[in-house]
C-alpha positions as CSV (number, residue, x, y, z in Angstrom):
1,X,73.7,16.3,66.7
2,X,71.8,13.0,68.0
3,X,68.6,14.9,67.2
4,X,69.9,16.0,63.7
5,X,70.8,12.5,62.9
6,X,67.4,11.1,64.1
7,X,65.6,13.9,61.8
8,X,67.8,12.8,59.0
9,X,66.7,9.2,59.4
10,X,63.2,10.2,59.7
11,X,63.3,12.2,56.6
12,X,65.1,9.3,54.9
13,X,62.6,6.7,55.7
14,X,60.1,9.3,54.7
15,X,61.6,9.7,51.3
16,X,61.9,6.1,50.8
17,X,58.3,5.5,51.7
18,X,57.3,8.3,49.4
19,X,59.3,6.8,46.5
20,X,57.9,3.2,47.0
21,X,54.4,4.8,46.8
22,X,55.3,6.5,43.5
23,X,56.7,3.4,42.3
24,X,53.5,1.2,43.3
25,X,51.2,3.7,42.1
26,X,48.8,1.8,39.5
27,X,48.8,2.5,36.2
28,X,45.6,4.0,34.2
29,X,46.4,1.4,31.5
30,X,46.7,-2.5,32.1
31,X,49.9,-3.3,33.4
32,X,51.7,-6.1,31.5
33,X,55.1,-6.0,32.8
34,X,56.3,-9.7,32.8
35,X,53.2,-10.9,31.0
36,X,54.0,-10.1,27.4
37,X,57.2,-10.5,25.5
38,X,60.0,-7.9,24.8
39,X,59.6,-5.7,21.6
40,X,61.1,-8.0,18.7
41,X,60.2,-7.6,15.1
42,X,61.5,-7.3,11.6
43,X,59.3,-5.5,9.4
44,X,59.7,-3.0,6.4
45,X,59.4,0.8,7.0
46,X,57.1,2.2,4.6
47,X,59.2,5.7,4.3
48,X,62.1,4.4,3.1
49,X,61.6,0.9,2.4
50,X,64.1,-0.5,5.1
51,X,64.1,-3.5,7.0
52,X,63.9,-2.5,10.8
53,X,63.9,-4.4,14.0
54,X,63.6,-3.4,17.6
55,X,67.1,-2.1,17.7
56,X,66.2,0.8,15.5
57,X,63.9,1.9,18.3
58,X,65.8,1.0,21.5
59,X,66.1,4.0,23.8
60,X,62.6,5.2,22.4
61,X,59.2,4.6,24.2
62,X,57.2,2.6,21.6
63,X,53.4,2.5,21.2
64,X,52.4,-0.6,19.0
65,X,49.4,-0.6,17.1
66,X,48.1,-3.2,14.7
67,X,45.6,-1.5,12.0
68,X,45.2,-0.6,8.2
69,X,44.8,2.3,6.2
70,X,41.5,1.6,4.8
71,X,39.9,1.0,8.5
72,X,36.7,3.0,8.9
73,X,36.6,3.7,12.7
74,X,38.9,2.0,14.9
75,X,42.2,2.9,13.5
76,X,41.6,6.5,12.6
77,X,40.0,7.0,16.2
78,X,42.7,5.3,17.8
79,X,45.5,7.0,16.1
80,X,43.6,10.5,16.6
81,X,43.6,9.8,20.5
82,X,47.4,8.7,20.4
83,X,48.2,11.9,18.7
84,X,46.2,13.7,21.4
85,X,48.4,12.1,24.0
86,X,51.7,13.1,22.2
87,X,50.2,16.7,22.0
88,X,49.4,16.9,25.5
89,X,52.8,15.5,26.7
90,X,54.9,18.2,24.8
91,X,58.6,18.0,24.9
92,X,58.1,14.9,27.5
93,X,56.9,12.9,24.4
94,X,59.5,13.6,22.0
95,X,61.2,10.2,22.3
96,X,57.6,8.2,21.8
97,X,57.4,6.4,18.6
98,X,54.1,5.0,17.3
99,X,54.6,1.8,15.3
100,X,51.5,1.4,13.0
101,X,51.8,-2.2,11.6
102,X,49.3,-3.0,8.9
103,X,47.4,-6.1,8.8
104,X,46.3,-5.4,5.1
105,X,49.7,-5.5,3.4
106,X,47.5,-6.1,0.0
107,X,46.3,-2.6,-0.1
108,X,48.7,-1.1,2.2
109,X,51.5,-0.8,-0.5
110,X,54.5,1.2,0.9
111,X,53.3,4.4,-1.0
112,X,49.8,4.1,0.5
113,X,51.1,3.4,4.0
114,X,53.9,6.0,3.7
115,X,51.4,8.7,2.8
116,X,49.0,7.5,5.6
117,X,51.6,7.9,8.4
118,X,53.0,11.2,7.0
119,X,49.8,13.0,7.2
120,X,49.6,11.9,11.0
121,X,52.9,12.8,12.3
122,X,56.7,12.5,12.1
123,X,56.4,10.4,15.3
124,X,54.2,7.6,13.5
125,X,56.0,4.9,11.6
126,X,54.4,2.8,9.2
127,X,55.6,-0.9,9.1
128,X,54.5,-3.6,6.8
129,X,55.7,-7.3,6.3
130,X,55.0,-10.5,4.4
131,X,52.2,-12.6,5.5
132,X,54.8,-14.8,7.5
133,X,56.4,-11.9,9.2
134,X,53.0,-10.3,9.9
135,X,51.8,-13.4,11.5
136,X,54.7,-13.8,13.7
137,X,54.7,-10.6,15.3
138,X,50.9,-10.7,15.9
139,X,51.2,-13.9,17.4
140,X,54.0,-12.8,19.7
141,X,51.7,-10.2,21.2
142,X,48.4,-12.2,20.8
143,X,47.0,-10.0,18.3
144,X,44.1,-11.3,16.2
145,X,43.4,-10.2,12.5
146,X,41.1,-11.8,9.8
147,X,40.2,-11.1,6.2
148,X,36.4,-11.1,5.6
149,X,36.1,-11.8,1.9
150,X,34.6,-9.3,-0.3
151,X,30.8,-10.0,-1.5
152,X,28.6,-8.5,-3.9
153,X,27.9,-5.1,-2.1
154,X,31.4,-4.5,-0.6
155,X,35.1,-5.1,-0.9
156,X,36.9,-7.2,1.3
157,X,37.2,-6.2,5.0
158,X,40.0,-6.9,8.0
159,X,39.0,-7.2,11.4
160,X,41.9,-6.9,14.0
161,X,42.5,-6.6,17.6
162,X,42.5,-2.9,18.5
163,X,44.8,-2.6,21.7
164,X,47.9,-0.6,21.9
165,X,51.2,-2.1,23.3
166,X,53.6,0.2,25.2
167,X,57.4,-0.6,25.5
168,X,59.8,1.1,27.6
169,X,63.2,2.4,26.3
170,X,64.8,-1.0,27.1
171,X,62.1,-2.8,24.8
172,X,60.2,-4.4,27.5
173,X,56.5,-4.7,27.5
174,X,54.9,-2.4,30.3
175,X,51.4,-1.6,29.4
176,X,48.3,-2.2,27.1
177,X,45.4,0.1,26.4
178,X,42.6,-1.4,25.2
179,X,39.8,0.0,23.2
180,X,41.4,3.5,23.0
181,X,39.0,4.4,20.4
182,X,35.4,4.8,22.0
183,X,34.1,6.7,24.6
184,X,35.8,5.0,27.5
185,X,39.3,6.1,25.9
186,X,41.0,7.6,28.8
187,X,43.4,10.1,27.1
188,X,44.4,12.1,30.3
189,X,45.0,8.6,32.2
190,X,47.4,7.5,29.0
191,X,49.1,10.8,29.0
192,X,49.9,10.4,32.6
193,X,51.2,6.8,32.3
194,X,53.3,7.8,29.2
195,X,54.8,10.9,31.0
196,X,55.6,8.4,34.1
197,X,57.3,6.1,31.4
198,X,59.1,9.1,30.0
199,X,60.4,10.0,33.4
200,X,61.8,6.5,34.0
201,X,59.0,4.9,35.6
Protein backbone atom coordinates (compact mmCIF):
# COMPACT_ATOMS: atom_id res chain seq x y z
CA UNK A 1 0.00 0.00 0.00
CA UNK A 2 2.82 2.36 0.93
CA UNK A 3 4.59 1.47 -2.32
CA UNK A 4 1.39 2.21 -4.28
CA UNK A 5 1.01 5.54 -2.51
CA UNK A 6 4.63 6.38 -3.24
CA UNK A 7 4.18 5.48 -6.91
CA UNK A 8 1.00 7.59 -7.04
CA UNK A 9 2.82 10.55 -5.52
CA UNK A 10 5.66 10.19 -8.00
CA UNK A 11 3.18 10.00 -10.86
CA UNK A 12 1.38 13.11 -9.58
CA UNK A 13 4.63 15.05 -9.32
CA UNK A 14 5.59 13.92 -12.81
CA UNK A 15 2.22 14.94 -14.22
CA UNK A 16 2.47 18.34 -12.54
CA UNK A 17 5.95 18.87 -13.90
CA UNK A 18 4.79 17.87 -17.38
CA UNK A 19 1.85 20.27 -17.17
CA UNK A 20 4.18 23.05 -16.05
CA UNK A 21 6.50 22.35 -18.96
CA UNK A 22 3.61 22.48 -21.37
CA UNK A 23 2.38 25.71 -19.85
CA UNK A 24 5.85 27.24 -19.99
CA UNK A 25 6.56 26.08 -23.53
CA UNK A 26 7.65 29.14 -25.50
CA UNK A 27 5.41 30.50 -28.20
CA UNK A 28 6.51 30.73 -31.81
CA UNK A 29 4.89 34.18 -31.99
CA UNK A 30 5.69 37.08 -29.66
CA UNK A 31 4.11 36.72 -26.22
CA UNK A 32 2.35 40.00 -25.37
CA UNK A 33 0.29 38.78 -22.43
CA UNK A 34 0.17 41.66 -19.94
CA UNK A 35 1.99 43.99 -22.34
CA UNK A 36 -0.96 44.95 -24.55
CA UNK A 37 -4.50 45.80 -23.45
CA UNK A 38 -7.51 43.56 -23.88
CA UNK A 39 -9.63 43.67 -27.01
CA UNK A 40 -11.74 46.82 -27.00
CA UNK A 41 -13.30 48.55 -29.99
CA UNK A 42 -16.51 49.93 -31.47
CA UNK A 43 -16.55 49.69 -35.27
CA UNK A 44 -19.05 49.08 -38.05
CA UNK A 45 -19.21 45.60 -39.54
CA UNK A 46 -19.25 45.82 -43.33
CA UNK A 47 -21.43 42.74 -43.79
CA UNK A 48 -24.54 44.22 -42.20
CA UNK A 49 -23.59 47.82 -41.28
CA UNK A 50 -24.01 46.93 -37.61
CA UNK A 51 -21.96 48.63 -34.91
CA UNK A 52 -20.08 45.85 -33.14
CA UNK A 53 -17.77 45.74 -30.15
CA UNK A 54 -15.43 43.27 -28.53
CA UNK A 55 -18.45 41.78 -26.74
CA UNK A 56 -19.70 40.39 -30.05
CA UNK A 57 -16.59 38.22 -30.25
CA UNK A 58 -16.36 37.07 -26.66
CA UNK A 59 -15.79 33.32 -26.65
CA UNK A 60 -13.92 33.45 -29.97
CA UNK A 61 -10.21 33.52 -30.69
CA UNK A 62 -9.57 36.81 -32.47
CA UNK A 63 -6.80 37.66 -34.91
CA UNK A 64 -6.79 41.44 -35.40
CA UNK A 65 -5.19 42.93 -38.51
CA UNK A 66 -5.13 46.48 -39.86
CA UNK A 67 -5.02 46.77 -43.65
CA UNK A 68 -6.92 47.99 -46.69
CA UNK A 69 -8.42 46.46 -49.81
CA UNK A 70 -6.18 48.32 -52.28
CA UNK A 71 -3.04 47.11 -50.51
CA UNK A 72 -0.80 45.62 -53.21
CA UNK A 73 1.33 43.23 -51.18
CA UNK A 74 1.40 43.11 -47.38
CA UNK A 75 -2.34 42.68 -46.87
CA UNK A 76 -3.08 39.96 -49.45
CA UNK A 77 0.01 38.00 -48.43
CA UNK A 78 -0.81 38.30 -44.72
CA UNK A 79 -4.44 37.31 -45.26
CA UNK A 80 -3.39 34.40 -47.44
CA UNK A 81 -1.10 33.11 -44.71
CA UNK A 82 -3.81 33.52 -42.06
CA UNK A 83 -6.19 31.50 -44.22
CA UNK A 84 -3.54 28.80 -44.50
CA UNK A 85 -3.44 28.67 -40.70
CA UNK A 86 -7.22 28.22 -40.58
CA UNK A 87 -7.03 25.50 -43.21
CA UNK A 88 -4.30 23.61 -41.35
CA UNK A 89 -6.19 23.82 -38.05
CA UNK A 90 -9.36 22.26 -39.40
CA UNK A 91 -12.00 21.90 -36.69
CA UNK A 92 -9.63 23.40 -34.11
CA UNK A 93 -9.91 26.70 -35.98
CA UNK A 94 -13.68 26.92 -36.15
CA UNK A 95 -13.88 29.52 -33.36
CA UNK A 96 -11.29 31.87 -34.86
CA UNK A 97 -12.40 35.20 -36.26
CA UNK A 98 -10.03 37.35 -38.29
CA UNK A 99 -10.99 41.00 -37.81
CA UNK A 100 -9.80 43.04 -40.78
CA UNK A 101 -9.86 46.71 -39.79
CA UNK A 102 -9.48 49.02 -42.77
CA UNK A 103 -7.08 51.94 -42.47
CA UNK A 104 -8.51 53.35 -45.71
CA UNK A 105 -12.21 53.96 -44.99
CA UNK A 106 -12.40 56.52 -47.80
CA UNK A 107 -11.99 53.86 -50.50
CA UNK A 108 -13.10 50.91 -48.40
CA UNK A 109 -16.80 51.72 -48.41
CA UNK A 110 -19.08 49.12 -46.81
CA UNK A 111 -19.86 47.39 -50.16
CA UNK A 112 -16.18 47.30 -51.15
CA UNK A 113 -15.05 45.94 -47.79
CA UNK A 114 -17.93 43.47 -47.66
CA UNK A 115 -17.04 42.04 -51.08
CA UNK A 116 -13.36 41.85 -50.15
CA UNK A 117 -13.81 39.78 -46.99
CA UNK A 118 -16.54 37.60 -48.49
CA UNK A 119 -14.04 36.51 -51.14
CA UNK A 120 -11.71 35.32 -48.38
CA UNK A 121 -13.63 33.32 -45.77
CA UNK A 122 -16.79 33.45 -43.63
CA UNK A 123 -14.41 33.70 -40.67
CA UNK A 124 -13.00 37.02 -41.88
CA UNK A 125 -14.89 40.08 -40.64
CA UNK A 126 -14.48 43.47 -42.30
CA UNK A 127 -14.60 46.43 -39.92
CA UNK A 128 -14.47 50.16 -40.57
CA UNK A 129 -14.94 53.29 -38.51
CA UNK A 130 -14.85 57.05 -38.49
CA UNK A 131 -11.39 58.62 -38.47
CA UNK A 132 -11.67 59.06 -34.70
CA UNK A 133 -12.82 55.48 -34.11
CA UNK A 134 -10.00 54.13 -36.25
CA UNK A 135 -7.40 56.31 -34.57
CA UNK A 136 -8.58 55.19 -31.14
CA UNK A 137 -8.35 51.46 -31.78
CA UNK A 138 -5.06 51.79 -33.68
CA UNK A 139 -3.53 53.81 -30.86
CA UNK A 140 -4.68 51.22 -28.34
CA UNK A 141 -2.57 48.55 -30.04
CA UNK A 142 0.26 50.89 -31.09
CA UNK A 143 -0.54 50.48 -34.77
CA UNK A 144 0.72 53.23 -37.05
CA UNK A 145 -0.76 54.19 -40.39
CA UNK A 146 -0.31 57.16 -42.69
CA UNK A 147 -1.82 58.42 -45.93
CA UNK A 148 0.75 59.29 -48.60
CA UNK A 149 -0.80 61.96 -50.86
CA UNK A 150 -1.35 61.29 -54.55
CA UNK A 151 0.94 62.73 -57.18
CA UNK A 152 0.90 63.00 -60.97
CA UNK A 153 1.78 59.36 -61.47
CA UNK A 154 -0.17 57.49 -58.79
CA UNK A 155 -3.17 57.72 -56.47
CA UNK A 156 -2.76 58.20 -52.74
CA UNK A 157 -1.26 55.31 -50.80
CA UNK A 158 -1.60 54.11 -47.22
CA UNK A 159 1.28 52.72 -45.19
CA UNK A 160 0.50 50.80 -42.02
CA UNK A 161 1.87 48.48 -39.39
CA UNK A 162 1.78 44.86 -40.60
CA UNK A 163 1.47 42.90 -37.35
CA UNK A 164 -1.38 40.57 -36.42
CA UNK A 165 -2.64 40.66 -32.82
CA UNK A 166 -4.11 37.56 -31.20
CA UNK A 167 -6.67 37.61 -28.39
CA UNK A 168 -7.98 34.65 -26.42
CA UNK A 169 -11.62 33.78 -25.76
CA UNK A 170 -11.71 36.15 -22.78
CA UNK A 171 -10.51 39.01 -24.98
CA UNK A 172 -7.04 39.20 -23.45
CA UNK A 173 -4.09 40.02 -25.71
CA UNK A 174 -1.84 36.96 -25.98
CA UNK A 175 0.35 37.05 -29.07
CA UNK A 176 1.69 39.33 -31.76
CA UNK A 177 2.66 37.97 -35.17
CA UNK A 178 5.06 40.36 -36.92
CA UNK A 179 5.69 40.45 -40.67
CA UNK A 180 3.36 37.56 -41.50
CA UNK A 181 3.80 38.26 -45.19
CA UNK A 182 7.44 37.75 -46.11
CA UNK A 183 9.66 34.70 -46.47
CA UNK A 184 10.11 34.51 -42.71
CA UNK A 185 6.37 33.91 -42.12
CA UNK A 186 6.18 30.87 -39.85
CA UNK A 187 2.85 29.37 -40.87
CA UNK A 188 3.58 26.09 -39.09
CA UNK A 189 4.57 27.89 -35.89
CA UNK A 190 1.53 30.16 -35.89
CA UNK A 191 -0.69 27.14 -36.52
CA UNK A 192 0.84 25.48 -33.45
CA UNK A 193 0.28 28.63 -31.37
CA UNK A 194 -3.34 29.02 -32.43
CA UNK A 195 -4.00 25.34 -31.80
CA UNK A 196 -2.62 25.69 -28.28
CA UNK A 197 -4.90 28.68 -27.66
CA UNK A 198 -7.85 26.80 -29.12
CA UNK A 199 -7.20 24.08 -26.54
CA UNK A 200 -7.13 26.58 -23.69
CA UNK A 201 -3.43 27.44 -23.28
